[in-house]
Wavefront OBJ file of the C-alpha trace (Angstrom):
o trace
v 65.489 142.902 12.282
v 64.263 140.244 14.687
v 65.143 140.385 18.305
v 65.784 137.046 20.004
v 64.127 136.608 23.298
v 66.499 135.419 25.958
v 65.151 132.887 28.286
v 66.577 132.794 31.784
v 68.806 129.820 32.229
v 68.305 127.799 35.433
v 71.336 126.982 37.574
v 72.090 123.307 37.377
v 73.095 121.812 40.757
v 75.155 118.663 40.772
v 73.520 116.122 43.159
v 76.967 114.963 44.157
v 77.679 118.423 45.520
v 74.575 118.283 47.714
v 75.527 114.843 49.021
v 79.030 116.094 49.800
v 77.662 119.091 51.719
v 75.370 116.849 53.756
v 78.265 114.558 54.636
v 80.461 117.495 55.664
v 77.752 119.009 57.859
v 77.056 115.644 59.485
v 80.750 115.049 60.135
v 81.181 118.471 61.747
v 78.115 117.945 63.935
v 79.466 114.561 65.054
v 82.847 116.017 65.982
v 81.200 118.836 67.942
v 79.075 116.321 69.855
v 82.111 114.172 70.704
v 84.149 117.166 71.879
v 81.248 118.443 73.993
v 80.897 115.037 75.637
v 84.639 114.768 76.270
v 84.649 118.152 77.990
v 82.048 117.018 80.538
v 83.741 116.170 83.832
v 82.323 114.915 87.116
v 83.546 115.784 90.598
v 84.444 112.640 92.549
v 85.789 112.226 96.088
v 89.361 110.982 96.525
v 91.421 110.136 99.607
v 93.464 113.019 101.042
v 95.740 110.530 102.816
v 95.981 106.705 103.045
v 92.794 105.292 104.579
v 92.437 101.937 106.320
v 89.499 99.536 106.634
v 87.365 100.470 109.619
v 88.304 104.170 109.501
v 85.437 106.559 110.093
v 85.623 109.096 107.273
v 84.430 112.689 107.325
v 84.462 115.328 104.575
v 87.718 116.725 105.983
v 89.415 113.437 105.057
v 88.499 113.782 101.379
v 89.509 115.796 98.329
v 87.646 116.156 95.035
v 88.957 115.218 91.607
v 87.550 115.946 88.146
v 87.239 112.777 86.074
v 85.819 111.681 82.714
v 84.789 108.084 83.316
v 81.786 106.178 82.064
v 79.451 105.241 84.902
v 81.439 107.280 87.419
v 78.255 108.246 89.273
v 77.642 104.585 90.065
v 81.192 103.398 90.722
v 82.539 106.194 92.942
v 81.521 108.526 95.751
v 80.211 111.894 94.566
v 79.654 115.181 96.420
v 76.406 114.897 98.321
v 76.827 111.175 98.942
v 78.555 111.561 102.329
v 76.171 111.370 105.325
v 76.414 114.015 108.057
v 77.887 111.475 110.481
v 80.404 110.207 107.909
v 80.897 106.649 106.758
v 83.116 103.652 107.445
v 85.569 102.205 104.951
v 85.360 98.494 104.292
v 88.716 98.277 102.484
v 91.981 100.189 102.224
v 92.157 103.239 99.937
v 95.495 104.771 98.929
v 96.284 108.489 98.961
v 94.785 110.164 95.890
v 92.675 107.128 94.994
v 89.023 107.661 94.135
v 86.643 106.411 96.831
v 84.770 103.378 95.446
v 81.083 103.276 96.302
v 81.556 99.584 97.134
v 84.045 100.508 99.900
v 81.558 102.671 101.810
v 79.813 101.211 104.827
v 77.282 102.613 107.262
v 78.431 103.896 110.646
v 75.291 102.555 112.297
v 75.789 99.162 110.695
v 79.422 98.717 111.690
v 79.881 95.146 112.939
v 83.664 95.120 113.219
v 86.176 96.167 115.831
v 89.963 96.321 115.668
v 92.282 94.220 117.828
v 96.079 94.092 117.923
v 97.341 90.510 118.066
v 100.878 89.408 118.877
v 102.119 86.894 116.354
v 104.319 83.857 116.943
v 106.912 83.631 114.195
v 107.483 85.726 111.086
v 104.659 87.070 108.981
v 104.151 86.106 105.359
v 105.485 88.701 102.920
v 102.009 89.134 101.391
v 100.488 90.343 104.666
v 100.028 94.111 104.486
v 97.346 96.698 105.309
v 94.180 95.811 103.434
v 94.985 92.111 102.989
v 92.626 89.365 104.135
v 93.882 86.846 106.699
v 92.731 84.008 108.921
v 93.581 84.051 112.617
v 94.694 80.680 114.010
v 95.071 79.774 117.674
v 96.605 76.787 119.455
v 95.971 76.227 123.168
v 98.758 75.090 125.490
v 97.924 71.599 126.808
v 101.070 71.062 128.889
v 104.323 72.823 129.663
v 105.447 74.104 126.268
v 103.164 71.739 124.367
v 100.267 73.025 122.299
v 97.217 71.352 120.873
v 96.184 71.435 117.225
v 95.567 74.952 115.860
v 92.084 76.043 114.855
v 90.765 79.056 112.983
v 89.136 81.492 115.397
v 88.570 84.329 112.889
v 88.141 83.755 109.182
v 88.558 86.499 106.586
v 89.801 89.250 108.916
v 91.119 92.453 107.332
v 94.576 93.768 108.252
v 94.566 97.423 109.310
v 98.282 97.854 110.023
v 101.416 96.129 111.237
v 102.648 97.150 114.689
v 106.329 96.884 115.603
v 107.385 97.432 119.216
v 110.536 97.011 121.280
v 110.599 94.137 123.762
v 112.338 94.631 127.107
v 112.940 90.953 127.896
v 114.603 89.958 124.615
v 115.985 93.343 123.696
v 114.568 92.939 120.192
v 111.396 93.831 118.370
v 108.027 92.098 118.306
v 105.465 92.276 115.547
v 101.768 92.668 116.116
v 98.982 92.821 113.574
v 95.948 95.064 113.942
v 92.986 93.308 112.365
v 89.282 93.992 111.998
v 87.362 91.292 113.831
v 83.582 90.725 113.751
v 82.154 91.679 117.120
v 80.646 88.226 117.418
v 84.197 86.772 117.503
v 85.798 89.277 119.877
v 85.115 87.177 122.999
v 86.752 84.117 121.417
v 89.833 86.107 120.396
v 90.195 87.728 123.812
v 89.889 84.300 125.408
v 92.792 83.042 123.293
v 94.847 86.121 124.192
v 94.184 85.803 127.946
v 95.124 82.100 127.841
v 98.410 82.954 126.090
v 97.489 80.716 123.175
v 99.898 80.563 120.258
v 98.480 82.973 117.662
v 99.259 82.872 113.954
v 98.143 85.079 111.083
v 97.797 83.263 107.756
v 96.983 84.897 104.377
v 93.471 83.958 103.285
v 94.201 84.585 99.620
v 97.111 83.437 97.507
v 99.279 86.386 96.396
v 99.187 87.179 92.709
v 102.119 86.271 90.509
v 104.699 88.956 90.019
l 1 2 3 4 5 6 7 8 9 10 11 12 13 14 15 16 17 18 19 20 21 22 23 24 25 26 27 28 29 30 31 32 33 34 35 36 37 38 39 40 41 42 43 44 45 46 47 48 49 50 51 52 53 54 55 56 57 58 59 60 61 62 63 64 65 66 67 68 69 70 71 72 73 74 75 76 77 78 79 80 81 82 83 84 85 86 87 88 89 90 91 92 93 94 95 96 97 98 99 100 101 102 103 104 105 106 107 108 109 110 111 112 113 114 115 116 117 118 119 120 121 122 123 124 125 126 127 128 129 130 131 132 133 134 135 136 137 138 139 140 141 142 143 144 145 146 147 148 149 150 151 152 153 154 155 156 157 158 159 160 161 162 163 164 165 166 167 168 169 170 171 172 173 174 175 176 177 178 179 180 181 182 183 184 185 186 187 188 189 190 191 192 193 194 195 196 197 198 199 200 201 202 203 204 205 206 207 208 209
């Protein structure tokens, strides 16, 4: 009686199965990479309270927020970016808003000072803290008659609106605190001391509602 020799049979692997496994592994690795990237947050400074242009900001005025934004290290102020002597804001920042790197100015390079100007007539509705305005002045040429107005400060930034009670009229007067280049301070103070008619005009058209 003859005995048949049994040859070991090799295991046949379907190439489609291998391709499927490769695709699954690649998909899982991609998902893991995306999730890992999404979990990476960056600490960014935000305003603890409303901040106005010209304010000198110290660390005590700031909070930190965790954000996941592309290019955040370029667009916003990060821990370690604040100098020991603080910095100066060049535009208004609302409470809780991230501090834009473009709104940070140097204390040593500050070329602006704030002045409160009394305004003749009502203010435009678009004038608010942070808005850009032109300051116009008209000099009195005779009793109650004024010459043509001229711009004495162009592109000033509004810090705040000041409302005060007036004793003579028993009503309220409105003043506007604006940031004025130091090179123009003498001209503005001259207009104030001469009791020139002062007007604040929006420099930019308000956006459509």
